[in-house]
MARNU-117635 format. One record per residue (C-alpha): y, z, x. Coordinates in steps of 0.02 Angstrom, whole numbers, plus 32768, in hexadecimal, padded with zeros to 4 digits. Each point is the difference from the previous one (the first is absolute). Layout:
% MARNU-117635
YZX
...
This chain:
% MARNU-117635
800080008000
80AD7FD48040
807E80898025
809F80067F98
80627FB0808F
7F807F758011
80087FE07F43
80BD7FF28008
7FF67F8A8096
7F827F977F9F
80787FFB7F6A
808B7FBF8071
7F8C7F7A8048
7FC87FCD7F51
80B67FF97FC5
80307F8F8092
7F6B7F8C7FEA
801A7FF47F43
80B97FDF8016
7FDD7F76807E
7F7F7FB47F89
807680097F6B
7F8980777FA6
8080805D7F97
7F7D80567F94
7FB080538097
80A9803B803F
802980487F54
7F58805C7FFE
8034805C809F
809480587FAF
801680887F7E
80417FD37F54
809F80638024
801F7FB480AC
80B57FF4803C
80407F8E808A
80A580298052
80557F70805A
80AE80028049
80847FB47F90
7F927FF67F65
7FD880777F72
7F5480518003
7F757F867FD3
7F6B80327F95
7F537FB37FEE
802C7F897F71
80937FB68060
7F967FF3809E
7F7C7FA17F9C
80807F8D7FB0
804E7FD680A9
7F577FE68052
7FAC7F8B7F84
80247F498021
80147F947F63
7F6F7F897FDE
80137F598058
807780428086
7FC5801E80B1
800E80B3803F
806780318098
7FA2801E80A2
800680B98028
7FCA804C80A4
801C80AC8047
7FCF8081807F
7FFF80BB7FE5
7FF580778092
7FD680A97FB8
805980888063
7FC3809A7FA3
7F9680347F6C
800080B27FBE
7F8F803A7F72
8017809F7F9A
7F8C80147F6C
80147F6E7F86
80A17FC38052
801C7FA580A4
808F7FAB8058
80087F788082
808C7FB48064
7FEF7F588052
805A7F748058
7FF57F667F92
80247F48801F
7FFB7F847F6F
80197F447FFD
80127FA27F5B
80057F428004
80367FB17F5C
7F997F727FB5
802B7F57804A
8002803E80B5
80AE80497FFE
803980748089
7FA680A87FFB
805E809D7FD1
7FD180848080
801D80BA7FEA
7FD08093806B
801980BB8000
7FAE80A27FCD
7FAD803C7F61
7FD680AB7FBB
7F727FFB7F83
7FB780887F92
7F4E7FF47FC1
7FA9805E7F75
7F45801D7FF3
7FCF7FC97F4F
7F4F7FF67FBA
7FB3800580AD
806F7F808056
80A77FFB8058
808B7F9E7FAA
80B17FD98035
807880697F97
80AB7FF18055
80417F8B8085
80A87FFF8055
80247F77807C
808C7FE38079
7FD97F4A8026
80917F948034
800E7F488030
7FC07FD580AD
808A7FB6806A
7FC27F6D8067
80677FC28093
804F7F587FDB
7FC37F72806D
């Protein structure tokens, strides 16, 4: 049986793989029903809004999403856990436009529900990556 930390690391890996594959339903299954995302400059986002923004309308190609999470720390206390990580995300719009790249740190709270860890709160400090002009 995996330790709590190993289960949380596996959740993060599953989230990243599902996001890259465009598997919105799997991503949604990894969060609590009352999840809250905090992103700079925007009001808090809940699960329904996350789902609406993530589903691509039929007949339209999805963006290409890639990312890398470097977990810095995971702490578990009972049925709650937190993690902070360094995150890099690249989103390329359909039609091979220029990718939007963001990087920064996240603080994530997990809750143990019905025998599995789920993402309950997420605050990210991602900002645009500045590339040197050529």
